[in-house]
C-alpha positions as CSV (number, residue, x, y, z in Angstrom):
1,M,13.0,-5.2,-6.0
2,N,12.3,-8.0,-8.5
3,T,15.1,-9.3,-10.7
4,F,14.0,-9.0,-14.4
5,R,16.1,-8.8,-17.6
6,P,14.6,-7.2,-20.7
7,S,14.1,-9.5,-23.6
8,R,16.1,-9.2,-26.8
9,F,12.9,-8.2,-28.5
10,M,12.6,-5.2,-26.2
11,L,16.1,-4.1,-27.0
12,R,15.6,-4.6,-30.7
13,S,12.4,-2.5,-30.5
14,F,14.5,0.3,-28.9
15,I,16.9,0.3,-31.9
16,V,14.0,0.3,-34.3
17,L,12.5,3.3,-32.5
18,L,15.9,5.1,-32.7
19,A,16.2,4.5,-36.4
20,G,13.4,7.0,-36.9
21,L,15.3,9.5,-34.9
22,L,18.4,8.9,-36.9
23,L,16.6,9.5,-40.1
24,L,15.8,13.0,-38.8
25,G,19.5,13.6,-38.4
26,V,19.4,14.1,-34.7
27,G,22.5,12.9,-32.9
28,S,23.9,11.0,-35.9
29,S,27.6,11.6,-36.4
30,S,27.1,11.0,-40.1
31,A,24.7,13.9,-40.2
32,G,27.4,16.2,-38.9
33,V,26.6,16.8,-35.3
34,S,28.1,20.0,-34.1
35,R,30.9,19.6,-31.5
36,D,29.8,22.7,-29.9
37,A,28.9,21.9,-26.2
38,E,25.5,23.6,-26.4
39,S,24.5,21.7,-29.5
40,F,25.8,18.5,-28.0
41,E,23.6,18.9,-24.9
42,V,20.5,19.8,-26.9
43,N,21.0,16.6,-29.0
44,R,21.5,14.5,-25.9
45,Q,18.3,16.0,-24.4
46,R,16.4,15.2,-27.6
47,L,17.8,11.6,-27.7
48,L,16.8,11.0,-24.1
49,S,13.4,12.6,-24.5
50,Y,12.7,10.3,-27.4
51,L,13.8,7.1,-25.6
52,L,12.0,7.9,-22.4
53,S,8.7,9.1,-24.0
54,Q,8.6,6.0,-26.2
55,Q,9.1,3.6,-23.3
56,L,6.6,5.5,-21.0
57,T,3.8,5.7,-23.6
58,Q,4.3,2.3,-25.2
59,N,5.5,0.0,-22.5
60,H,4.6,1.4,-19.0
61,Y,1.9,-0.5,-17.2
62,R,-0.2,2.6,-16.7
63,D,-2.1,3.7,-19.8
64,Q,-1.3,7.4,-19.4
65,A,-0.9,9.9,-22.2
66,L,1.7,12.6,-22.2
67,D,-0.8,15.4,-21.6
68,D,-1.5,18.4,-19.3
69,Q,-2.4,16.1,-16.4
70,F,0.8,14.3,-16.7
71,S,2.7,17.6,-17.0
72,A,1.2,19.0,-13.8
73,A,2.3,15.9,-11.9
74,A,5.8,16.0,-13.4
75,F,6.1,19.7,-12.6
76,E,5.3,19.2,-8.9
77,L,7.8,16.4,-8.6
78,Y,10.5,18.5,-10.3
79,M,9.8,21.4,-8.0
80,Q,10.2,19.1,-4.9
81,Q,13.7,18.2,-6.2
82,L,14.6,21.8,-7.2
83,D,14.2,23.4,-3.7
84,S,13.0,20.7,-1.4
85,Q,13.4,22.8,1.8
86,K,11.9,26.0,0.3
87,R,14.9,28.0,1.4
88,F,15.9,29.6,-2.0
89,L,13.0,30.2,-4.4
90,L,10.4,32.9,-3.8
91,Q,6.7,32.8,-4.6
92,E,7.4,35.0,-7.7
93,D,9.9,32.4,-8.9
94,V,7.4,29.6,-8.5
95,V,4.8,31.6,-10.4
96,R,7.3,32.2,-13.2
97,L,8.2,28.5,-13.4
98,R,4.6,27.5,-13.2
99,A,4.2,28.9,-16.7
100,Y,5.8,25.6,-17.8
101,E,3.4,23.4,-15.7
102,H,1.4,22.3,-18.7
103,Q,4.2,22.3,-21.2
104,I,6.3,19.4,-20.0
105,D,4.4,17.0,-22.3
106,D,5.2,19.2,-25.3
107,E,8.8,19.6,-24.2
108,V,9.3,15.8,-23.9
109,L,7.7,15.0,-27.2
110,S,9.7,17.7,-29.0
111,G,12.9,17.1,-27.2
112,Y,13.5,20.8,-26.7
113,L,13.5,21.5,-22.9
114,Q,12.9,24.8,-21.3
115,L,11.9,24.2,-17.7
116,P,15.2,22.7,-16.5
117,V,17.2,25.3,-18.3
118,V,15.3,28.3,-16.9
119,S,15.0,26.9,-13.4
120,A,18.8,26.2,-13.3
121,V,19.6,29.8,-14.0
122,L,17.0,31.0,-11.5
123,H,18.1,28.5,-8.8
124,R,21.7,29.5,-9.1
125,Q,20.8,33.2,-8.8
126,R,18.9,32.5,-5.6
127,I,21.7,30.5,-4.2
128,D,24.1,33.4,-4.6
129,E,21.6,35.8,-3.0
130,A,21.1,33.4,-0.1
131,E,24.8,33.3,0.6
132,I,24.8,37.1,1.1
133,L,21.8,36.8,3.4
134,I,23.5,34.0,5.4
135,R,26.7,36.0,6.0
136,Q,24.7,39.0,7.1
137,I,22.6,37.0,9.6
138,M,25.6,35.2,11.0
139,A,27.5,38.4,11.5
140,E,24.6,40.0,13.4
141,G,24.2,37.1,15.8
142,F,21.1,35.8,17.6
143,D,19.0,36.5,20.7
144,F,19.0,33.1,22.3
145,R,16.7,34.2,25.1
146,R,13.9,35.0,22.7
147,S,11.3,32.2,22.6
148,E,10.2,31.4,19.1
149,S,9.9,28.3,16.9
150,L,11.0,26.9,13.5
151,Q,8.9,24.7,11.3
152,T,11.2,22.0,9.9
153,D,8.7,20.1,7.7
154,P,8.8,21.7,4.2
155,D,5.4,20.2,3.4
156,K,3.9,22.5,6.1
157,L,5.6,25.6,4.6
158,D,4.8,27.8,1.6
159,Y,7.5,29.5,-0.5
160,C,8.4,32.8,0.9
161,Q,6.5,35.8,-0.4
162,D,9.4,38.2,-0.6
163,R,13.1,38.6,0.4
164,G,12.2,39.8,3.9
165,E,10.3,36.6,4.6
166,L,13.1,34.5,3.1
167,R,15.6,36.3,5.3
168,E,13.5,35.5,8.4
169,R,13.3,31.8,7.4
170,W,17.1,31.7,7.1
171,R,17.5,33.6,10.4
172,K,15.4,30.9,12.2
173,T,17.1,28.1,10.4
174,L,20.6,29.3,11.3
175,K,19.6,30.1,14.8
176,Y,18.3,26.6,15.3
177,Q,21.5,25.1,13.9
178,V,23.8,27.3,16.0
179,L,21.8,26.5,19.1
180,S,21.8,22.8,18.5
181,R,25.5,22.8,17.7
182,Y,26.2,24.9,20.9
183,L,24.3,22.4,23.1
184,E,26.0,19.4,21.4
185,L,29.4,21.0,22.2
186,L,28.3,21.7,25.7
187,E,27.2,18.1,26.2
188,E,30.5,16.8,24.8
189,Q,32.4,18.8,27.3
190,G,30.9,17.2,30.3
191,G,27.3,16.1,29.8
192,A,25.8,19.3,31.2
193,V,22.6,19.1,29.2
194,S,21.7,15.5,30.0
195,K,22.5,16.1,33.7
196,A,20.0,18.9,34.1
197,A,16.4,18.5,32.9
198,A,16.1,22.3,32.6
199,M,18.7,25.1,31.9
200,P,19.8,26.6,35.2
201,K,18.2,30.1,35.7
202,D,21.6,31.6,36.3
203,Y,23.2,29.9,33.3
204,R,25.5,32.2,31.3
205,V,26.3,31.4,27.7
206,D,29.9,30.4,27.0
207,A,31.0,33.1,24.5
208,Q,33.9,31.1,23.2
209,L,31.9,27.9,22.8
210,L,29.1,29.9,21.0
211,A,31.7,31.3,18.6
212,T,32.9,27.8,17.8
213,A,29.4,26.6,17.2
214,S,28.7,29.5,14.9
215,D,31.9,28.9,12.9
216,K,31.1,25.3,12.5
217,V,27.5,26.0,11.3
218,L,28.8,28.7,8.8
219,K,31.4,26.2,7.4
220,S,28.7,23.6,7.0
221,I,26.4,26.0,5.2
222,E,29.3,27.1,2.9
223,Q,30.0,23.5,2.0
224,L,26.3,23.0,1.2
225,L,26.2,26.1,-1.1
226,L,29.4,25.0,-2.8
227,R,27.8,21.6,-3.6
228,L,24.7,23.3,-4.9
229,R,26.8,25.5,-7.2
230,Q,28.6,22.4,-8.5
231,V,25.3,21.0,-9.9
232,T,25.7,21.1,-13.7
233,R,23.0,22.1,-16.2
234,R,23.0,18.4,-17.3
235,E,22.1,17.4,-13.8
236,Y,19.2,19.7,-13.7
237,V,18.0,18.1,-17.0
238,D,18.5,14.6,-15.5
239,R,16.4,15.5,-12.5
240,Y,13.8,16.8,-14.8
241,F,13.8,13.4,-16.7
242,D,13.5,11.6,-13.4
243,A,10.4,13.7,-12.5
244,V,8.9,12.9,-15.9
245,C,9.3,9.2,-15.2
246,R,8.1,9.3,-11.6
247,A,4.9,11.0,-12.8
248,F,3.9,7.6,-14.1
249,D,4.5,5.8,-10.8
250,P,7.1,6.0,-7.9
251,H,9.1,3.0,-9.1
252,T,9.7,4.3,-12.7
253,N,12.9,6.3,-12.7
254,F,15.6,7.8,-14.9
255,L,19.0,6.9,-13.6
256,A,21.8,9.2,-14.8
257,P,25.1,7.3,-15.4
258,A,26.4,8.2,-12.0
259,E,23.1,7.4,-10.3
260,E,23.0,4.1,-12.2
261,E,26.3,3.2,-10.7
262,E,25.1,4.0,-7.3
263,F,21.9,1.9,-7.9
264,E,24.0,-1.1,-8.9
265,I,26.3,-0.7,-5.9
266,S,23.7,0.6,-3.4
267,M,26.4,0.5,-0.7
268,K,26.2,-3.3,-0.8
269,G,28.4,-6.2,-2.0
270,S,32.1,-6.2,-1.0
271,L,32.4,-2.4,-0.6
272,E,34.1,-1.0,2.5
273,G,31.2,1.0,3.9
274,I,28.3,0.7,6.4
275,G,25.8,-1.5,4.5
276,A,22.8,0.7,3.9
277,T,20.7,1.1,0.8
278,L,19.9,4.8,0.3
279,Q,17.7,6.9,-2.0
280,Q,17.2,10.6,-2.7
281,D,13.7,11.5,-1.6
282,D,12.6,15.1,-2.3
283,G,16.0,16.6,-1.2
284,F,16.6,14.2,1.6
285,I,18.9,11.2,1.8
286,K,16.6,8.4,3.1
287,V,17.6,4.9,4.3
288,V,15.7,2.3,2.3
289,S,17.1,-0.8,4.0
290,I,20.0,-2.2,6.0
291,V,22.1,-5.0,4.6
292,P,21.9,-8.0,6.9
293,G,25.2,-8.6,8.6
294,S,26.6,-5.2,7.6
295,P,28.3,-2.7,10.0
296,A,25.0,-0.7,10.2
297,F,23.1,-3.9,10.9
298,R,25.5,-4.9,13.7
299,Q,25.5,-1.4,15.2
300,G,21.7,-1.6,15.3
301,Q,20.6,2.1,15.5
302,L,20.3,3.0,11.8
303,E,16.9,1.9,10.4
304,A,14.8,2.1,7.3
305,E,13.0,5.4,6.9
306,D,15.7,7.3,8.8
307,I,16.7,10.6,7.1
308,I,20.4,11.3,7.1
309,L,21.0,15.0,7.7
310,K,24.7,15.2,8.3
311,V,27.8,13.1,7.8
312,A,31.0,13.4,9.9
313,E,34.3,11.5,9.4
314,G,35.0,10.3,12.9
315,S,35.4,13.3,15.3
316,A,35.5,15.8,12.4
317,E,32.9,18.5,11.8
318,P,29.6,17.1,10.4
319,I,28.8,18.0,6.8
320,D,25.2,19.0,6.0
321,I,23.9,16.7,3.1
322,V,20.3,18.1,2.9
323,D,19.8,18.9,-0.8
324,A,23.0,17.0,-1.6
325,R,23.3,14.7,-4.6
326,L,22.9,11.1,-3.7
327,R,26.4,10.2,-5.1
328,D,28.0,13.0,-3.0
329,A,26.3,11.7,0.1
330,V,27.3,8.2,-0.6
331,R,30.9,9.1,-1.1
332,L,31.0,10.9,2.2
333,I,29.4,7.9,4.0
334,R,31.7,5.3,2.4
335,G,35.2,4.9,3.6
336,K,38.0,2.5,4.6
337,K,37.5,-0.5,6.8
338,G,38.0,0.4,10.5
339,S,37.3,4.1,10.1
340,E,34.3,5.6,11.8
341,V,31.5,7.7,10.3
342,R,29.0,9.6,12.4
343,L,25.6,10.1,10.9
344,T,23.2,12.7,12.2
345,V,19.8,11.3,11.4
346,R,16.2,12.3,11.9
347,K,14.0,9.5,13.1
348,P,10.5,9.0,11.8
349,A,9.3,10.2,15.2
350,G,11.0,13.6,14.5
351,M,13.9,13.4,16.9
352,Q,17.5,13.7,15.8
353,Q,20.2,11.2,16.8
354,V,23.9,10.9,16.1
355,I,24.8,7.3,15.1
356,P,28.5,6.2,15.1
357,I,29.3,3.3,12.7
358,V,32.7,1.7,12.2
359,R,33.0,0.9,8.5
360,D,33.9,-2.6,7.4
361,V,33.8,-4.8,4.4
362,V,30.1,-5.6,4.1
363,Q,29.6,-9.2,5.1
364,I,27.2,-11.0,2.9
365,Q,26.9,-14.2,4.9
366,E,23.8,-13.0,6.7
367,S,22.3,-12.1,3.4
368,F,21.9,-15.8,2.8
369,V,19.2,-18.1,4.2
370,R,19.9,-19.2,7.8
371,S,18.1,-21.7,9.9
372,T,18.1,-23.1,13.4
373,L,16.1,-25.3,15.8
374,L,14.3,-23.6,18.6
375,A,12.8,-25.2,21.7
376,G,9.2,-24.5,22.3
377,P,7.8,-22.8,25.4
378,A,9.2,-24.6,28.5
379,E,5.7,-25.4,29.9
380,R,4.4,-26.7,26.6
381,G,7.4,-28.4,24.9
382,G,7.9,-29.0,21.2
383,T,10.7,-28.4,18.8
384,F,10.3,-25.8,16.0
385,G,12.2,-24.9,13.0
386,Y,13.2,-21.3,12.1
387,I,14.2,-20.1,8.6
388,H,15.2,-16.5,7.9
389,I,15.1,-15.3,4.3
390,P,16.6,-11.8,4.2
391,I,16.3,-11.5,0.4
392,F,15.4,-13.7,-2.6
393,Y,18.8,-14.0,-4.2
394,R,19.8,-15.8,-7.4
395,D,22.8,-15.5,-9.7
396,F,21.2,-14.8,-13.1
397,F,24.6,-14.2,-14.6
398,D,26.3,-17.5,-13.6
399,D,28.8,-18.3,-16.4
400,G,29.4,-21.8,-15.1
401,Q,32.9,-21.0,-13.9
402,D,31.7,-20.5,-10.3
403,S,31.6,-23.9,-8.7
404,T,29.2,-22.7,-6.0
405,P,26.6,-20.3,-7.4
406,R,23.8,-19.9,-4.8
407,N,20.1,-19.3,-5.0
408,C,17.6,-18.9,-2.3
409,T,15.4,-21.9,-3.2
410,D,18.2,-24.4,-2.9
411,D,19.2,-23.0,0.4
412,V,15.7,-23.1,1.8
413,Q,15.3,-26.7,0.6
414,A,18.6,-27.6,2.3
415,A,17.5,-25.9,5.5
416,L,14.2,-27.8,5.5
417,E,16.0,-31.2,4.9
418,K,18.3,-30.4,7.8
419,L,15.4,-29.4,10.1
420,S,13.2,-32.3,9.2
421,V,15.8,-34.7,10.6
422,S,14.8,-33.4,14.0
423,K,11.1,-34.0,13.3
424,I,10.1,-30.4,14.0
425,D,6.5,-29.7,15.2
426,G,6.2,-26.6,13.2
427,L,8.1,-23.9,11.2
428,V,8.6,-20.2,11.3
429,I,9.5,-18.5,8.0
430,D,10.8,-15.0,8.7
431,L,10.3,-12.5,5.9
432,R,10.5,-9.3,8.0
433,N,12.5,-6.6,6.3
434,N,12.9,-8.7,3.1
435,G,12.5,-6.2,0.3
436,G,12.1,-8.8,-2.5
437,G,14.5,-10.1,-5.1
438,A,14.2,-12.9,-7.6
439,L,10.5,-13.7,-8.5
440,T,11.7,-17.2,-9.5
441,D,12.6,-18.1,-5.9
442,A,9.4,-16.7,-4.4
443,V,7.5,-19.1,-6.7
444,Q,9.7,-22.1,-6.2
445,I,9.8,-21.7,-2.4
446,A,6.0,-21.5,-2.2
447,G,6.1,-24.8,-4.2
448,L,8.1,-26.4,-1.3
449,F,5.0,-26.2,0.9
450,I,2.1,-27.0,-1.5
451,D,1.3,-29.9,-3.7
452,Q,1.2,-28.0,-7.0
453,G,-0.7,-25.2,-8.5
454,P,-0.6,-21.4,-9.4
455,V,1.5,-19.2,-7.1
456,V,1.1,-15.7,-8.6
457,Q,-0.6,-14.0,-11.5
458,I,1.1,-11.3,-13.6
459,R,-0.9,-8.9,-15.7
460,D,0.7,-6.6,-18.4
461,S,-0.5,-3.3,-19.7
462,N,-2.6,-5.0,-22.4
463,G,-4.5,-7.0,-19.9
464,R,-2.7,-10.3,-20.7
465,I,-2.3,-12.5,-17.6
466,A,0.4,-15.0,-17.1
467,V,0.3,-17.5,-14.2
468,L,3.4,-18.8,-12.6
469,E,2.9,-22.2,-11.2
470,D,4.5,-24.9,-9.0
471,K,4.4,-28.0,-11.1
472,D,6.2,-30.3,-8.7
473,P,3.8,-32.3,-6.5
474,R,6.5,-33.0,-3.9
475,V,6.2,-31.1,-0.6
476,A,9.3,-30.5,1.5
477,F,7.5,-29.9,4.7
478,D,3.8,-30.6,5.5
479,G,3.6,-29.4,9.1
480,P,2.1,-26.1,10.4
481,V,3.8,-22.9,9.2
482,I,3.9,-19.3,10.4
483,V,5.2,-16.5,8.1
484,L,6.5,-13.5,9.9
485,V,6.1,-10.1,8.1
486,N,6.3,-6.4,8.7
487,R,5.8,-3.2,6.8
488,F,9.2,-3.6,5.1
489,S,8.4,-7.0,3.6
490,A,7.9,-6.2,0.0
491,S,7.5,-7.5,-3.6
492,A,8.6,-11.1,-3.8
493,S,8.1,-11.5,0.0
494,E,4.5,-10.5,-0.4
495,I,4.1,-13.0,-3.2
496,L,5.3,-15.9,-1.0
497,A,3.3,-14.7,2.0
498,A,0.1,-14.2,0.0
499,A,0.4,-17.6,-1.8
500,L,0.8,-19.5,1.5
501,Q,-2.1,-17.5,3.0
502,D,-4.4,-18.1,0.1
503,Y,-3.7,-21.8,0.1
504,R,-4.4,-21.8,3.8
505,R,-1.0,-23.3,4.1
506,A,0.4,-20.9,6.6
507,L,-0.7,-18.3,9.1
508,V,0.7,-14.8,8.4
509,V,1.7,-13.1,11.6
510,G,3.1,-9.5,11.8
511,D,2.9,-6.1,13.4
512,H,1.6,-4.4,10.2
513,A,0.5,-5.1,6.7
514,T,3.3,-5.6,4.2
515,H,4.7,-2.9,2.0
516,G,2.3,-3.2,-0.9
517,K,4.9,-3.2,-3.8
518,G,3.1,-5.3,-6.4
519,T,4.8,-4.3,-9.6
520,V,7.5,-5.7,-12.0
521,K,10.3,-3.1,-12.7
522,P,13.1,-4.1,-15.0
523,V,16.2,-1.8,-15.3
524,L,16.8,-0.9,-18.9
525,N,20.3,0.1,-19.9
526,L,19.7,2.9,-22.4
527,D,23.1,2.5,-24.0
528,R,22.0,-0.8,-25.4
529,A,19.4,1.0,-27.5
530,L,22.1,2.9,-29.4
531,P,23.4,1.6,-32.7
532,P,27.1,0.6,-32.3
533,K,29.7,3.3,-32.9
534,S,27.5,5.8,-34.8
535,M,26.3,7.4,-31.6
536,D,29.1,6.5,-29.2
537,Q,29.6,10.2,-28.3
538,Y,26.4,10.1,-26.3
539,R,27.4,7.2,-24.1
540,P,26.8,6.7,-21.3
541,L,23.1,7.7,-21.3
542,G,22.2,6.0,-18.0
543,A,19.3,3.6,-17.4
544,M,15.6,3.5,-16.8
545,K,13.5,1.6,-14.3
546,L,10.2,0.9,-15.9
547,T,7.1,-0.6,-14.4
548,L,5.8,-3.1,-16.9
549,Q,3.5,-5.5,-15.1
550,K,1.5,-6.0,-11.9
551,F,1.3,-8.9,-9.5
552,Y,-2.0,-10.5,-8.4
553,R,-2.6,-13.2,-5.8
554,V,-4.1,-16.5,-6.8
555,S,-7.3,-15.3,-5.1
556,G,-7.4,-12.4,-7.5
557,G,-6.5,-9.4,-5.4
558,S,-3.4,-7.3,-6.1
559,T,-0.6,-7.1,-3.6
560,Q,-0.2,-3.5,-4.8
561,V,-0.9,-0.8,-2.1
562,Q,-2.8,-3.0,0.3
563,G,0.0,-5.5,0.8
564,V,-0.7,-8.7,2.7
565,E,-2.8,-8.4,5.9
566,P,-1.6,-10.6,8.8
567,D,-4.0,-13.3,10.1
568,L,-2.7,-12.5,13.6
569,L,-1.7,-9.0,14.4
570,L,1.1,-8.2,16.9
571,P,1.9,-4.8,18.4
572,D,3.4,-2.3,15.9
573,P,6.6,-0.7,17.3
574,L,6.4,2.1,14.7
575,P,2.7,3.0,14.5
576,F,3.5,6.6,13.4
577,V,5.8,5.6,10.5
578,Q,4.2,6.3,7.1
579,S,6.1,3.7,5.1
580,G,4.6,1.7,2.2
581,E,3.1,2.1,-1.2
582,R,-0.1,3.7,0.1
583,Y,1.9,6.8,1.0
584,A,3.8,7.1,-2.3
585,D,2.9,9.8,-4.9
586,Y,1.2,8.4,-8.1
587,A,1.3,4.8,-6.9
588,L,-0.6,2.4,-9.0
589,P,-4.0,1.5,-7.4
590,W,-5.1,-1.7,-5.8
591,D,-7.5,-3.8,-8.0
592,T,-8.4,-7.3,-8.8
593,V,-8.5,-9.9,-11.6
594,A,-10.3,-13.2,-11.8
595,P,-9.1,-15.8,-9.3
596,A,-6.9,-18.6,-10.6
597,S,-8.0,-22.2,-10.2
598,Y,-6.2,-23.6,-7.2
599,T,-6.8,-26.2,-4.4
600,P,-6.2,-25.1,-0.8
601,W,-4.0,-27.2,1.4
602,Q,-5.8,-30.5,1.8
603,S,-5.9,-30.9,5.5
604,T,-7.9,-29.5,8.4
605,S,-7.5,-25.9,9.4
606,F,-7.7,-24.2,12.8
607,D,-9.9,-21.7,14.5
608,I,-8.1,-18.4,13.9
609,D,-10.4,-16.5,16.3
610,T,-9.3,-18.8,19.1
611,L,-5.6,-18.5,18.2
612,R,-6.0,-14.7,18.0
613,A,-7.6,-14.5,21.5
614,A,-4.9,-16.7,23.0
615,S,-2.2,-14.5,21.4
616,Q,-3.7,-11.3,22.6
617,K,-4.1,-12.6,26.2
618,R,-0.4,-13.6,26.2
619,L,0.7,-10.2,24.9
620,A,-1.3,-8.4,27.6
621,N,0.3,-10.5,30.3
622,S,3.9,-10.5,28.8
623,A,6.4,-8.4,30.7
624,R,8.6,-8.3,27.5
625,F,5.8,-7.0,25.3
626,Q,4.9,-4.5,28.0
627,V,8.5,-3.1,27.6
628,L,7.8,-2.8,23.9
629,T,4.5,-1.1,24.5
630,E,6.2,1.4,26.8
631,L,8.9,2.2,24.2
632,R,6.2,2.5,21.6
633,K,4.2,4.9,23.8
634,R,7.2,7.1,24.4
635,S,8.0,7.1,20.6
636,Q,4.4,8.1,19.8
637,D,4.5,10.9,22.4
638,R,7.7,12.2,20.6
639,G,6.5,11.3,17.1
640,G,5.6,13.7,14.4
641,I,7.0,16.8,16.2
642,T,8.2,19.1,13.4
643,E,8.0,22.5,15.2
644,R,11.3,23.1,16.9
645,P,11.8,25.6,19.8
646,L,14.4,28.4,19.2
647,G,14.9,29.6,22.8
648,L,18.1,28.3,24.5
649,A,16.1,27.2,27.6
650,D,13.4,25.5,25.5
651,L,15.9,23.6,23.3
652,W,18.0,22.7,26.4
653,Q,14.9,21.1,28.0
654,E,13.9,19.3,24.8
655,L,17.4,17.9,24.2
656,S,17.7,16.9,27.9
657,A,14.3,15.1,27.7
658,A,15.4,13.3,24.5
659,K,18.7,12.2,26.1
660,I,16.8,10.9,29.2
661,A,14.3,9.1,27.0
662,Q,17.1,7.4,24.9
663,Q,18.8,6.3,28.1
664,A,15.5,4.9,29.5
665,D,14.8,3.1,26.2
666,A,18.3,1.6,26.3
667,A,18.0,0.6,29.9
668,A,14.6,-1.0,29.3
669,V,16.0,-3.0,26.4
670,A,19.1,-4.0,28.4
671,S,17.0,-5.1,31.4
672,D,14.7,-7.1,29.1
673,E,17.7,-8.8,27.5
674,Q,19.2,-9.8,30.9
675,E,16.0,-11.7,31.6
676,Q,16.6,-14.0,28.7
677,E,18.5,-17.1,29.6
678,N,19.2,-18.4,26.2
679,P,22.9,-18.0,25.4
680,I,22.7,-19.9,22.1
681,G,25.9,-19.6,20.1
682,D,26.8,-16.7,17.8
683,D,25.2,-13.2,17.7
684,W,22.7,-14.2,15.1
685,L,21.4,-17.1,17.2
686,K,21.3,-14.8,20.2
687,R,19.2,-12.3,18.3
688,V,16.8,-15.0,17.2
689,G,16.6,-16.4,20.7
690,K,15.5,-13.1,22.3
691,D,13.3,-11.9,19.4
692,L,9.9,-11.1,20.8
693,F,8.1,-11.8,17.6
694,V,9.8,-15.1,17.0
695,G,8.9,-16.1,20.5
696,E,5.3,-15.3,20.0
697,A,5.3,-17.2,16.7
698,M,6.5,-20.3,18.6
699,Q,3.8,-19.8,21.1
700,I,1.2,-19.8,18.3
701,L,2.8,-22.9,16.9
702,A,2.5,-24.5,20.3
703,D,-1.2,-23.5,20.3
704,L,-1.6,-25.3,17.0
705,K,0.3,-28.3,18.3
706,G,-1.9,-28.6,21.4
707,S,-5.2,-27.6,20.0
708,K,-8.0,-29.7,18.5
709,P,-8.2,-29.2,14.8
710,I,-11.6,-28.2,13.3
711,V,-12.8,-28.3,9.8
712,N,-12.9,-24.8,8.3
713,Q,-16.5,-23.9,7.8
714,M,-15.7,-21.7,4.8
715,T,-14.3,-24.5,2.7
716,R,-13.9,-28.2,2.6
717,A,-10.4,-29.6,2.6
718,A,-10.5,-30.7,-1.0
719,E,-12.4,-27.7,-2.3
720,T,-11.0,-26.1,-5.4
721,V,-11.2,-22.3,-5.6
722,Y,-11.9,-20.7,-9.0
């Protein structure tokens, strides 16, 4: 995320645009708006349609008309939200709704919406019919000895052709849920499943336990249906508007008032919760990031890209949140300090896991820059600095009353001054899992390591390019630098990493290319567009995230989609995870602009091929990285499995294997940790001390310290790049 505030001109332009609408008498109290609820909702729809269409067509970076191509994209996105699991609508329903596939552009431009209204009525009808089916199926019971399977990935499913096929889909879904719940209860009673790799041939189902499992599943489904029935017509319309926005790019969104509140809070700050940023992704609640220092961070099992399927308050029965509204899911997950929430999550590898987290006031200390001194490899010596930047923070709204407003740049500079006293031989800047933040700080921190010059280029939809520069010739640290990244390093992180790489000022090291989020996305409060008082009845309207600009490296390439490729690649612990801009629907493409004029770091560089070969040799001979490789192999073997068995014996065997694998993974990690003899201070320091990637970064710095420098053959030290 990049911090950006819309200009006053932008807000004034909003009001000018609205003036035309007011002249037409739409939504103006002076024009005598009907107080009838139906008329009020229609006027609200027209007002939002006007605001959103104007912003999308006039200010969005992508030059895209509201036409049939746009309509088709918005239609698919809306359908993904409407019935993400394909458990309610039939093929005939989709055919009926597809009549609106190429009319969305006309609806948005006119302000008279049909698709969300028609689909809401149809969806509610199918929910009522599904409840009847579900009760019939649960009353009939299941044959658990019958071996069959259930496809759990909706992308691999079509909508059901008829009610018979839909009934069969629900039968398998419910059978799987009852089976899973039964085995969970059995495991809770005495660990029977994890103790036996296969179900005993003479095993007899516990009828009472099975009845309990069935009751719990039915209660969970009833709660799901109740939540779906509580979705209002306005919420169907708001989801429609969000699909309209996302058809331009995945980071352009409409945020209804309640969603805007959740976006602002994002389970962060001083809330009593778990400290995870969530988003709704085609019917699922997905973890976007974990707040450093939060309860989820300290517990360690919840990770970005996990899908939360169920939420339980302590030992209470889990509540299914698939297809739930984001705000409903968030309210279930939040809670009082000291209470426990149990999340049933689906990992990217496909396996499910129950993660218990004790809620707490989210601690923000670890959201700030932290630094430490680390001793180099015992056999090679040296002292190295380590700076962790979890996010690029800055208080843009400081009113001068806070005596200690903080920003990332000042904290990094202070850390460098403190480390420099120890005459460090090199520095590791850790940007892993840093999702971005204030662009100002990415530029200024880059300036701490270069003489002066451009840091990033920003292009708007009209092709105008602005260059953000470091104009201060002072350098805070002139020694060798390594920047650690991963697939979750995004936005401002990518700007800093790319700049230091282009200037040949640092080696970028990581297990994967960075995220590839190279766009500027302000959040526009739509209420600010309304004239005061005359349209107060329509407040709050919500907000809009709008992609206005695109980032480019000083070398000319965009950070969009491709991200920043590491100079030295380390083993990827999550090779099967499809996370990044390249996997997002309707993402803006990678492209280039002319390079800026800049002078690479004026010193000798080093032979990357030699450094890479030395690193790969170390990794191959490292017992610690062999543990990581083994865990990675097991994850890959389990990864991507979306077809679930529906026989009791089959599911028993699968669950037992998963339990054994989890225990083996935990044992391997615990054994690896015991081998580390670096009990350095608090938990954060301990984590740094045993971090495999930080350790290898120091080894590379030791290689740089002990190697003979060579002049880079591609460029002379004082060469200026144009």
